[in-house]
Every structure is written in structure tokens, then in C-alpha cells.
MDTraj code that builds the backbone (N, CA, C; nanometers):
import mdtraj as md
import numpy as np

residues = "UNK UNK UNK UNK UNK UNK UNK UNK UNK UNK UNK UNK UNK UNK UNK UNK UNK UNK UNK UNK UNK UNK UNK UNK UNK UNK UNK UNK UNK UNK UNK UNK UNK UNK UNK UNK UNK UNK UNK UNK UNK UNK UNK UNK UNK UNK UNK UNK UNK UNK UNK UNK UNK UNK UNK UNK UNK UNK UNK UNK UNK UNK UNK UNK UNK UNK UNK UNK UNK UNK UNK UNK UNK UNK UNK UNK UNK UNK UNK UNK UNK UNK UNK UNK UNK UNK UNK UNK UNK UNK UNK UNK UNK UNK UNK UNK UNK UNK UNK UNK UNK UNK UNK UNK UNK UNK UNK UNK UNK UNK UNK UNK UNK".split()
xyz = np.array([
    [-4.6701, 0.1152, 0.7648],
    [-4.5800, 0.2148, 0.7110],
    [-4.4356, 0.1844, 0.7518],
    [-4.4117, 0.1563, 0.8822],
    [-4.2773, 0.1266, 0.9296],
    [-4.2282, -0.0033, 0.8673],
    [-4.3159, -0.1021, 0.8583],
    [-4.2790, -0.2308, 0.7992],
    [-4.2413, -0.2144, 0.6523],
    [-4.3119, -0.1303, 0.5818],
    [-4.2836, -0.1049, 0.4401],
    [-4.1489, -0.0327, 0.4242],
    [-4.1220, 0.0644, 0.5118],
    [-3.9959, 0.1380, 0.5078],
    [-3.8798, 0.0426, 0.5383],
    [-3.8977, -0.0435, 0.6376],
    [-3.7948, -0.1419, 0.6724],
    [-3.7661, -0.2339, 0.5533],
    [-3.8701, -0.2769, 0.4854],
    [-3.8537, -0.3641, 0.3688],
    [-3.7749, -0.2948, 0.2586],
    [-3.8016, -0.1668, 0.2391],
    [-3.7303, -0.0902, 0.1366],
    [-3.5827, -0.0756, 0.1734],
    [-3.5539, -0.0434, 0.3000],
    [-3.4157, -0.0300, 0.3451],
    [-3.3435, -0.1634, 0.3331],
    [-3.4084, -0.2710, 0.3724],
    [-3.3488, -0.4040, 0.3632],
    [-3.3197, -0.4414, 0.2183],
    [-3.4110, -0.4129, 0.1289],
    [-3.3917, -0.4438, -0.0129],
    [-3.2731, -0.3650, -0.0694],
    [-3.2611, -0.2382, -0.0317],
    [-3.1489, -0.1565, -0.0786],
    [-3.0167, -0.2100, -0.0240],
    [-3.0140, -0.2476, 0.1021],
    [-2.8915, -0.3005, 0.1625],
    [-2.8493, -0.4302, 0.0949],
    [-2.9437, -0.5165, 0.0655],
    [-2.9120, -0.6424, -0.0021],
    [-2.8604, -0.6176, -0.1437],
    [-2.9182, -0.5205, -0.2123],
    [-2.8730, -0.4881, -0.3476],
    [-2.7308, -0.4353, -0.3465],
    [-2.7002, -0.3466, -0.2537],
    [-2.5650, -0.2917, -0.2427],
    [-2.4668, -0.4033, -0.2074],
    [-2.5050, -0.4894, -0.1156],
    [-2.4191, -0.6008, -0.0760],
    [-2.3923, -0.6952, -0.1907],
    [-2.4909, -0.7207, -0.2726],
    [-2.4732, -0.8106, -0.3868],
    [-2.3772, -0.7528, -0.4894],
    [-2.3790, -0.6207, -0.5061],
    [-2.2878, -0.5551, -0.5997],
    [-2.1466, -0.5501, -0.5428],
    [-2.1334, -0.5235, -0.4134],
    [-2.0025, -0.5077, -0.3513],
    [-1.9303, -0.6401, -0.3305],
    [-2.0024, -0.7486, -0.3121],
    [-1.9406, -0.8779, -0.2828],
    [-1.8439, -0.9245, -0.3907],
    [-1.8794, -0.9228, -0.5185],
    [-1.7826, -0.9669, -0.6195],
    [-1.6571, -0.8800, -0.6226],
    [-1.6698, -0.7503, -0.5977],
    [-1.5534, -0.6622, -0.5981],
    [-1.4617, -0.6943, -0.4814],
    [-1.5179, -0.7246, -0.3665],
    [-1.4381, -0.7601, -0.2493],
    [-1.3626, -0.8895, -0.2757],
    [-1.4303, -0.9872, -0.3317],
    [-1.3657, -1.1147, -0.3619],
    [-1.2536, -1.0943, -0.4630],
    [-1.2737, -1.0108, -0.5617],
    [-1.1710, -0.9834, -0.6618],
    [-1.0505, -0.9147, -0.5979],
    [-1.0763, -0.8181, -0.5092],
    [-0.9677, -0.7480, -0.4415],
    [-0.8879, -0.8437, -0.3538],
    [-0.9570, -0.9347, -0.2867],
    [-0.8877, -1.0342, -0.2047],
    [-0.7972, -1.1216, -0.2900],
    [-0.8457, -1.1646, -0.4059],
    [-0.7643, -1.2471, -0.4957],
    [-0.6432, -1.1710, -0.5461],
    [-0.6616, -1.0435, -0.5808],
    [-0.5499, -0.9625, -0.6281],
    [-0.4447, -0.9468, -0.5193],
    [-0.4888, -0.9243, -0.3956],
    [-0.3956, -0.9086, -0.2848],
    [-0.3188, -1.0384, -0.2597],
    [-0.3886, -1.1510, -0.2625],
    [-0.3229, -1.2806, -0.2414],
    [-0.2197, -1.3056, -0.3511],
    [-0.2556, -1.2790, -0.4756],
    [-0.1618, -1.2984, -0.5866],
    [-0.0414, -1.2061, -0.5738],
    [-0.0644, -1.0840, -0.5299],
    [0.0447, -0.9877, -0.5153],
    [0.1413, -1.0313, -0.4053],
    [0.0878, -1.0805, -0.2939],
    [0.1731, -1.1270, -0.1847],
    [0.2554, -1.2473, -0.2296],
    [0.1953, -1.3386, -0.3037],
    [0.2691, -1.4542, -0.3557],
    [0.3809, -1.4092, -0.4495],
    [0.3514, -1.3124, -0.5340],
    [0.4507, -1.2617, -0.6279],
    [0.5657, -1.1935, -0.5535],
    [0.5337, -1.1165, -0.4492],
    [0.6372, -1.0486, -0.3713],
    [0.7312, -1.1477, -0.3040],
    [0.6766, -1.2604, -0.2565],
    [0.7596, -1.3602, -0.1883],
    [0.8626, -1.4203, -0.2824],
    [0.8327, -1.4254, -0.4107],
    [0.9249, -1.4820, -0.5080],
    [1.0271, -1.3828, -0.5602],
    [1.0169, -1.2574, -0.5182],
    [1.1073, -1.1543, -0.5687],
    [1.2169, -1.1246, -0.4676],
    [1.3235, -1.0667, -0.5169],
    [1.4367, -1.0274, -0.4339],
    [1.4179, -0.8814, -0.3923],
    [1.3340, -0.8589, -0.2911],
    [1.3058, -0.7237, -0.2435],
    [1.3906, -0.6933, -0.1200],
    [1.4156, -0.5654, -0.0919],
    [1.4859, -0.5306, 0.0318],
    [1.4115, -0.5878, 0.1525],
    [1.4864, -0.6374, 0.2490],
    [1.4250, -0.7016, 0.3645],
    [1.4262, -0.6099, 0.4858],
    [1.3338, -0.6365, 0.5738],
    [1.3186, -0.5597, 0.6978],
    [1.4518, -0.5546, 0.7728],
    [1.4889, -0.4345, 0.8160],
    [1.6100, -0.4164, 0.8933],
    [1.7301, -0.3670, 0.8139],
    [1.7268, -0.3822, 0.6803],
    [1.8376, -0.3304, 0.5996],
    [1.8456, -0.1788, 0.6157],
    [1.9664, -0.1254, 0.6096],
    [1.9830, 0.0194, 0.6178],
    [1.9654, 0.0804, 0.4790],
    [1.9502, 0.2116, 0.4763],
    [1.9401, 0.2815, 0.3476],
    [2.0647, 0.2575, 0.2635],
    [2.1821, 0.2617, 0.3275],
    [2.3076, 0.2404, 0.2555],
    [2.3132, 0.0993, 0.1962],
    [2.2686, 0.0004, 0.2716],
    [2.2686, -0.1369, 0.2209],
    [2.1737, -0.1515, 0.1018],
    [2.0564, -0.0902, 0.1104],
    [1.9599, -0.0967, 0.0000],
    [2.0186, -0.0306, -0.1246],
    [2.0802, 0.0853, -0.1078],
    [2.1355, 0.1563, -0.2230],
    [2.2533, 0.0795, -0.2840],
    [2.3355, 0.0165, -0.2000],
    [2.4464, -0.0642, -0.2530],
    [2.3945, -0.1839, -0.3330],
    [2.2921, -0.2508, -0.2794],
    [2.2434, -0.3734, -0.3427],
    [2.1535, -0.3467, -0.4642],
    [2.0679, -0.2446, -0.4570],
    [1.9671, -0.2217, -0.5618],
    [1.9933, -0.0968, -0.6446],
    [2.0960, -0.0206, -0.6097],
    [2.1254, 0.1019, -0.6826],
    [2.0431, 0.2181, -0.6309],
    [2.0633, 0.3318, -0.6932],
    [1.9906, 0.4523, -0.6534],
    [1.8438, 0.4390, -0.6937],
    [1.7524, 0.4828, -0.6093],
    [1.6105, 0.4770, -0.6457],
    [1.5786, 0.5798, -0.7535],
    [1.4675, 0.5577, -0.8230],
    [1.4226, 0.6549, -0.9223],
    [1.3803, 0.7844, -0.8550],
    [1.3286, 0.7694, -0.7315],
    [1.2776, 0.8864, -0.6618],
    [1.2823, 0.8611, -0.5117],
    [1.3253, 0.9632, -0.4375],
    [1.3211, 0.9609, -0.2916],
    [1.2200, 1.0665, -0.2487],
    [1.1100, 1.0212, -0.1916],
    [1.0079, 1.1156, -0.1478],
    [1.0503, 1.1857, -0.0196],
    [0.9937, 1.3004, 0.0041],
    [1.0228, 1.3765, 0.1257],
    [0.9814, 1.2956, 0.2479],
    [1.0618, 1.3024, 0.3552],
    [1.0266, 1.2293, 0.4769],
    [0.8941, 1.2784, 0.5350],
    [0.8244, 1.1889, 0.6012],
    [0.6976, 1.2205, 0.6691],
    [0.7100, 1.1817, 0.8151],
    [0.6318, 1.2452, 0.9005],
    [0.6302, 1.2124, 1.0424],
    [0.7447, 1.2776, 1.1157],
    [0.7824, 1.2144, 1.2277],
    [0.8918, 1.2663, 1.3083],
    [0.8506, 1.3695, 1.4099],
    [0.7205, 1.3936, 1.4221],
    [0.6750, 1.4959, 1.5158],
    [0.6674, 1.4459, 1.6601],
    [0.6791, 1.3130, 1.6794],
    [0.6794, 1.2577, 1.8157],
    [0.7362, 1.1161, 1.8103],
    [0.7603, 1.0591, 1.9288],
    [0.8120, 0.9216, 1.9349],
    [0.7124, 0.8223, 1.8762],
    [0.5840, 0.8539, 1.8833],
    [0.4804, 0.7660, 1.8273],
    [0.4717, 0.7787, 1.6753],
    [0.5300, 0.8832, 1.6205],
    [0.5262, 0.9087, 1.4761],
    [0.6690, 0.9277, 1.4246],
    [0.7445, 0.8177, 1.4104],
    [0.8837, 0.8310, 1.3651],
    [0.8907, 0.8772, 1.2200],
    [1.0060, 0.9223, 1.1808],
    [1.0283, 0.9661, 1.0429],
    [1.0164, 0.8447, 0.9505],
    [0.9334, 0.8575, 0.8471],
    [0.9153, 0.7526, 0.7468],
    [0.9633, 0.8080, 0.6125],
    [1.0510, 0.7326, 0.5465],
    [1.0990, 0.7681, 0.4127],
    [1.0483, 0.6645, 0.3141],
    [1.0299, 0.7067, 0.1900],
    [0.9860, 0.6157, 0.0845],
    [1.0746, 0.6352, -0.0365],
    [1.1281, 0.5243, -0.0841],
    [1.2084, 0.5253, -0.2059],
    [1.1347, 0.4454, -0.3118],
    [1.1211, 0.5024, -0.4297],
    [1.0558, 0.4350, -0.5417],
    [1.1592, 0.3808, -0.6394],
    [1.1510, 0.2528, -0.6653],
    [1.2305, 0.1871, -0.7683],
    [1.1370, 0.1516, -0.8835],
    [1.1909, 0.0994, -0.9899],
    [1.1120, 0.0672, -1.1081],
    [0.9996, -0.0315, -1.0774],
    [1.0298, -0.1372, -1.0036],
    [0.9298, -0.2422, -0.9803],
    [0.8826, -0.2536, -0.8366],
    [0.9436, -0.1797, -0.7449],
    [0.9028, -0.1890, -0.6050],
    [0.9235, -0.0574, -0.5314],
    [0.8657, -0.0502, -0.4119],
    [0.8761, 0.0665, -0.3244],
    [0.9305, 0.0177, -0.1909],
    [1.0195, 0.0957, -0.1320],
    [1.0768, 0.0612, -0.0019],
    [1.0388, 0.1696, 0.0983],
    [0.9883, 0.1261, 0.2137],
    [0.9534, 0.2168, 0.3224],
    [1.0559, 0.1998, 0.4340],
    [1.1064, 0.3121, 0.4833],
    [1.2057, 0.3130, 0.5899],
    [1.1486, 0.3842, 0.7119],
    [1.1788, 0.3310, 0.8301],
    [1.1551, 0.4039, 0.9534],
    [1.2914, 0.4521, 0.9966],
    [1.3055, 0.5831, 0.9979],
    [1.4369, 0.6455, 1.0181],
    [1.5296, 0.5948, 0.9084],
    [1.6241, 0.5067, 0.9391],
    [1.7242, 0.4625, 0.8426],
    [1.7118, 0.3146, 0.8044],
    [1.6073, 0.2453, 0.8541],
    [1.5962, 0.1011, 0.8321],
    [1.4677, 0.0631, 0.7598],
    [1.4778, -0.0386, 0.6741],
    [1.3625, -0.0881, 0.5989],
    [1.2594, -0.1441, 0.6968],
    [1.1340, -0.1024, 0.6767],
    [1.0244, -0.1629, 0.7519],
    [0.9334, -0.2433, 0.6601],
    [0.9347, -0.2115, 0.5284],
    [0.8478, -0.2847, 0.4356],
    [0.8894, -0.2557, 0.2917],
    [0.8761, -0.3561, 0.2065],
    [0.8974, -0.3408, 0.0624],
    [0.7776, -0.4012, -0.0090],
    [0.7269, -0.3312, -0.1099],
    [0.6095, -0.3785, -0.1835],
    [0.6296, -0.3571, -0.3327],
    [0.5569, -0.4346, -0.4116],
    [0.5594, -0.4158, -0.5572],
    [0.4851, -0.2885, -0.5929],
    [0.5270, -0.2236, -0.7013],
    [0.4537, -0.1080, -0.7524],
    [0.3177, -0.1537, -0.8010],
    [0.2181, -0.0673, -0.7874],
    [0.0870, -0.0995, -0.8421],
    [0.0868, -0.0643, -0.9902],
    [0.0244, -0.1461, -1.0729],
    [0.0249, -0.1204, -1.2167],
    [-0.0597, -0.0004, -1.2585],
    [-0.1476, 0.0466, -1.1719],
    [-0.2380, 0.1549, -1.2095],
    [-0.1760, 0.2928, -1.1949],
    [-0.0497, 0.3002, -1.1552],
    [0.0131, 0.4309, -1.1415],
    [-0.0320, 0.5043, -1.0171],
    [-0.0688, 0.4304, -0.9120],
    [-0.1166, 0.4936, -0.7892],
    [-0.0029, 0.5276, -0.6942],
    [0.1199, 0.5249, -0.7412],
    [0.2349, 0.5475, -0.6550],
    [0.2859, 0.6901, -0.6662],
    [0.1979, 0.7842, -0.6534],
    [0.2372, 0.9232, -0.6639],
    [0.2551, 0.9834, -0.5254],
    [0.3271, 1.0912, -0.5191],
    [0.3490, 1.1599, -0.3931],
    [0.2167, 1.2216, -0.3480],
    [0.1632, 1.1817, -0.2303],
    [0.0358, 1.2354, -0.1852],
    [0.0370, 1.3869, -0.1703],
    [0.1515, 1.4431, -0.1358],
    [0.1594, 1.5883, -0.1180],
    [0.1415, 1.6602, -0.2522],
    [0.1865, 1.5968, -0.3599],
    [0.1743, 1.6588, -0.4922],
    [0.0299, 1.6594, -0.5426],
    [-0.0525, 1.5695, -0.4896],
    [-0.1913, 1.5601, -0.5342],
    [-0.2778, 1.6707, -0.4779],
    [-0.2296, 1.7384, -0.3748],
    [-0.3107, 1.8438, -0.3110],
    [-0.3093, 1.9704, -0.3907],
])
top = md.Topology()
chain = top.add_chain()
for i, resn in enumerate(residues, 1):
    res = top.add_residue(resn, chain, resSeq=i)
    for name in ("N", "CA", "C"):
        top.add_atom(name, md.element.get_by_symbol(name[0]), res)
traj = md.Trajectory(xyz[None], top)
């Protein structure tokens, strides 16, 4: 009985793994392609100030409400959305810039609630 149950659990795990593996490989390829594409673009670089970003790239389409700031471990994070990329700031300086996702997943998380 235990051996039969183990066989059933093992078969289910292998089936799930076989289905998930191609999706993981596809996601890895998409991420690699996206990183390569970002390297070829003129995105705001780490350390730029908000004023420098706005001077160089213009006003963003949207400035989301700041998040965090409740402690030194959680500094204020701002997000500015441009047409083709998003810029993340810690306090007043760029910490990361990324391309927009084509699926429209760049919505304000607070608005989704």
C-alpha cells in the first residue's frame, strides 16, 4: 500500500516537472533576451538623480506614490514610468532601470487592491 502510494506521488511529481520545465526554460530565454536588449538601450544609470533623469529623458508619463521609508532598512522607493522603460529610485537616486513589459503588467500595485 505504501509502495503504491509512493509510486503515485512520484508519477504526479514527474508529470508536473515535465510540464513546468519547458516554461522555466522559456522564461529564462525571455529574461536573457530582455537583459541583452536593455544593455543596448540608453537607460538611466545607477546613481543619477531625479533631476538628471528628468533633464535627460523628460517628464515621465507617471510618477507612482513613494513606498517604504518606515525604517533605515526600508528606504523610500519611487518609481517613474516612461513609454519604454521604468526607473526605480532610492530616495533621490536611480537604483535600477528596466524595460516595460509588453503584457501591461506595469500597473500600480495599490490600484489593484
